[in-house]
Backbone as CSV, one residue per row, in Angstrom:
resi,resn,N_x,N_y,N_z,CA_x,CA_y,CA_z,C_x,C_y,C_z
1,MET,31.417,80.748,-242.653,29.965,80.040,-242.305,29.218,79.379,-243.191
2,MET,29.102,78.241,-242.929,28.385,77.113,-243.786,27.052,77.284,-243.695
3,ILE,26.260,77.300,-244.972,25.177,77.611,-245.241,24.156,76.200,-245.241
4,SER,23.211,75.258,-244.718,22.920,74.725,-245.458,21.974,74.764,-246.288
5,PHE,22.076,73.680,-247.474,21.339,73.933,-248.577,19.418,74.022,-248.777
6,ARG,19.192,73.471,-247.430,17.615,73.609,-247.226,17.664,75.072,-246.710
7,ASN,18.447,75.768,-246.168,17.786,77.303,-245.606,18.483,78.530,-246.481
8,MET,19.298,77.795,-247.690,20.155,78.916,-248.307,18.924,79.600,-249.261
9,THR,19.214,81.130,-249.600,18.461,81.841,-250.304,19.004,82.041,-251.560
10,ASP,17.899,82.273,-252.586,18.970,82.504,-254.099,20.379,83.378,-253.990
11,LYS,19.857,84.496,-253.061,20.892,85.278,-252.915,22.405,84.502,-252.899
12,GLU,22.038,84.132,-251.494,23.350,83.436,-250.715,23.741,82.263,-252.013
13,TRP,23.284,81.375,-252.968,23.511,80.820,-253.754,24.430,81.403,-255.192
14,ASP,23.868,82.423,-255.475,24.779,83.043,-256.286,26.072,83.974,-256.068
15,GLN,25.850,84.406,-254.356,27.186,84.453,-254.051,28.266,83.656,-254.173
16,ILE,28.120,82.641,-253.922,28.861,81.407,-253.698,29.417,80.908,-255.346
17,GLN,28.456,80.815,-256.350,28.608,81.074,-257.806,29.363,82.006,-258.100
18,ASP,29.234,83.272,-257.807,30.134,84.214,-258.122,31.474,84.144,-257.778
19,VAL,31.807,83.900,-256.752,33.259,83.660,-256.292,33.588,82.793,-257.101
20,HIS,33.492,81.625,-257.063,34.107,80.622,-257.943,34.082,80.910,-259.413
21,LEU,32.958,80.533,-260.137,32.719,80.261,-261.521,32.898,81.591,-262.097
22,LYS,32.667,83.004,-261.543,32.717,84.371,-262.302,34.264,84.937,-261.896
23,GLY,34.994,84.390,-260.793,36.084,84.566,-260.507,37.138,83.829,-261.536
24,ALA,36.917,82.647,-262.070,37.684,82.113,-263.013,37.433,82.959,-264.266
25,PHE,36.189,83.239,-264.280,35.427,83.946,-265.809,36.648,84.916,-265.960
26,SER,36.391,85.987,-265.050,37.016,87.032,-264.940,38.489,86.954,-265.497
27,CYS,39.330,86.093,-264.438,40.699,86.084,-264.637,40.862,85.598,-266.297
28,THR,40.638,84.831,-267.058,40.515,84.164,-267.818,40.134,85.519,-269.066
29,HIS,39.477,86.215,-268.590,38.948,87.143,-269.741,39.931,88.154,-269.656
30,ALA,40.321,88.449,-268.526,41.581,89.638,-268.522,42.844,89.180,-269.067
31,ALA,43.041,87.815,-268.867,44.418,87.475,-269.845,44.377,87.042,-271.088
32,TRP,42.956,86.996,-271.564,42.865,86.717,-273.003,43.610,87.614,-273.927
33,PRO,43.357,89.103,-273.696,44.217,89.790,-275.104,45.607,89.656,-274.835
34,ILE,45.983,89.662,-273.848,47.871,89.345,-273.462,47.969,87.781,-274.330
35,PHE,46.952,87.135,-274.179,47.437,85.674,-274.916,47.269,85.891,-276.275
36,ARG,46.303,86.545,-276.872,46.106,86.864,-278.584,47.410,87.652,-278.950
37,LYS,47.727,88.535,-278.069,49.062,89.440,-278.675,50.429,88.322,-278.624
38,GLN,50.278,87.600,-277.705,51.521,86.894,-277.799,51.053,85.527,-278.479
39,LYS,50.144,85.133,-278.950,49.716,84.062,-280.089,49.933,82.914,-279.181
40,PHE,49.702,82.783,-277.866,50.054,81.944,-276.882,49.385,81.808,-275.603
41,GLY,48.894,81.182,-274.730,48.640,81.420,-273.461,47.804,80.259,-272.857
42,ARG,48.108,80.118,-271.434,47.865,78.749,-271.140,47.070,78.941,-269.489
43,ILE,45.828,78.582,-269.339,45.550,79.025,-268.044,45.259,77.460,-267.178
44,VAL,45.283,77.527,-265.806,45.047,76.209,-265.106,44.085,76.774,-263.994
45,ASN,43.043,76.299,-264.256,42.085,76.742,-263.033,41.880,75.532,-262.048
46,THR,42.558,76.158,-260.934,42.370,74.707,-259.561,40.871,75.166,-258.747
47,ALA,40.580,74.163,-258.195,39.655,74.411,-257.195,39.870,73.593,-255.968
48,SER,39.149,73.802,-254.748,39.724,73.369,-253.547,39.202,71.872,-253.715
49,ALA,39.876,71.054,-252.268,39.062,69.465,-252.293,37.710,69.481,-251.957
50,ALA,37.198,70.712,-251.430,35.660,70.874,-251.354,34.817,70.351,-252.464
51,GLY,35.800,70.102,-253.313,34.780,69.857,-254.795,34.633,68.222,-254.787
52,LEU,35.280,67.897,-253.987,35.010,65.884,-253.665,34.671,65.753,-252.660
53,PHE,34.980,66.411,-251.335,34.696,66.056,-249.942,33.763,67.164,-249.096
54,GLY,33.497,68.074,-249.840,32.953,69.426,-249.209,31.263,68.920,-249.264
55,LYS,30.555,69.833,-248.235,29.219,69.915,-248.632,28.357,70.840,-249.519
56,THR,27.314,70.283,-250.099,26.505,71.056,-251.023,26.531,72.568,-250.235
57,PRO,26.177,73.462,-250.691,26.427,74.027,-252.071,27.820,74.342,-252.763
58,ARG,28.756,74.399,-251.558,30.123,74.958,-252.198,30.648,73.745,-252.932
59,ARG,30.264,72.666,-252.610,30.948,71.439,-253.439,30.546,71.448,-254.946
60,VAL,29.304,71.839,-255.412,29.011,72.380,-256.878,30.099,72.832,-257.568
61,SER,30.360,74.304,-256.888,31.386,75.327,-257.707,32.684,74.845,-258.696
62,PRO,33.671,74.093,-257.490,34.609,73.517,-257.984,34.616,72.752,-259.002
63,LEU,33.604,72.081,-259.332,33.274,70.858,-259.943,32.810,71.358,-261.217
64,ALA,32.375,72.744,-261.350,31.733,73.228,-262.120,32.940,73.670,-263.445
65,LEU,34.138,74.010,-262.712,35.493,74.272,-263.749,35.991,73.092,-264.026
66,PRO,36.351,73.525,-265.621,37.008,72.361,-266.443,38.446,71.739,-265.775
C-alpha cells in the first residue's frame, strides 16, 4: 500500500525507515563480530530502484544507505 506523504503519520514514517535503515544496521551489526574475528569483511548494501524513481517517502530510505 502506497501512503502519500501528505497523509502519512509519524508512526508510518518510522515503520518505513525501520525496514530500510534499521534492517541494514541490524545485518551489519550481526556480521561485525565475525568480521573482527577473521580480521576482514565486506558489506554491500543494496537498495531498490525506488530510491531513484519511487515516490516519497519510500524514495528517501534507499538513498540514505551509503
